[in-house]
C-alpha positions in Angstrom: -0.3 -0.2 -0.3 2.6 2.8 -1.1 -0.3 5.3 -2.0 -1.4 4.6 1.5 -1.2 7.6 4.1 0.9 7.0 7.2 -0.1 7.2 11.0 2.0 7.7 13.7 0.8 7.2 17.5 3.4 8.2 19.7 3.9 6.9 23.3 1.6 7.7 26.0 1.7 10.9 28.3 2.0 10.6 31.6 -2.0 11.3 31.6 -2.5 8.8 29.1 -2.9 10.6 25.5 -1.0 9.7 22.6 -0.2 12.0 20.1 -1.0 11.3 16.6 0.5 12.2 13.5 -0.3 11.7 9.9 1.9 12.2 6.9 4.1 14.1 9.5 1.5 16.4 10.6 -0.1 16.3 14.4 -3.4 15.9 14.5 -3.9 16.1 18.0 -3.7 14.0 21.3 -6.1 10.4 21.4 -7.3 9.1 24.7 -8.5 6.1 23.3 -8.8 4.0 20.0 -12.3 6.1 19.4 -9.9 9.4 19.0 -7.6 8.0 16.7 -10.0 6.4 14.5 -11.8 10.2 14.2 -8.2 11.7 13.6 -7.6 9.3 10.7 -11.7 10.4 9.5 -10.4 14.0 9.7 -7.6 13.1 7.8 -9.6 11.6 4.9 -9.0 8.0 5.4 -12.5 6.0 6.1 -12.7 5.0 9.6 -14.9 2.0 9.2 -13.0 0.2 7.0 -9.6 0.6 8.5 -8.0 -1.9 11.5 -6.2 -0.5 14.1 -3.7 -3.3 13.8 -2.9 -2.6 10.6 0.8 -2.4 10.4 1.2 -1.0 6.9 -1.1 2.0 7.9 -0.2 2.9 11.6 3.2 3.1 13.7 2.0 2.7 17.1 5.1 3.8 19.1 5.3 2.4 23.1 2.8 0.0 22.6 -0.2 -1.0 20.5 -3.7 0.3 20.0 -4.4 -1.2 23.7 -1.9 0.6 25.3 -3.1 4.0 26.8 -1.2 4.8 29.7 2.6 5.4 30.7 4.2 2.1 31.9 5.0 2.4 35.8 8.6 3.2 36.2 
């Protein structure tokens, strides 16, 4: 899928939010999977047809789509 956009979800911050970037542009801070889907919708992708575990579309840093809080020290 070389023509598909790339979504980067950064590691959780101490408050649990994760910054979401699409093609290098920061779209906001997600606090759960539904927020990520809303950001990709705003970026022009169809949220009903994507899978959050799609490694070609998503780069999850610091844990996958089930991780929303910073790991304890």
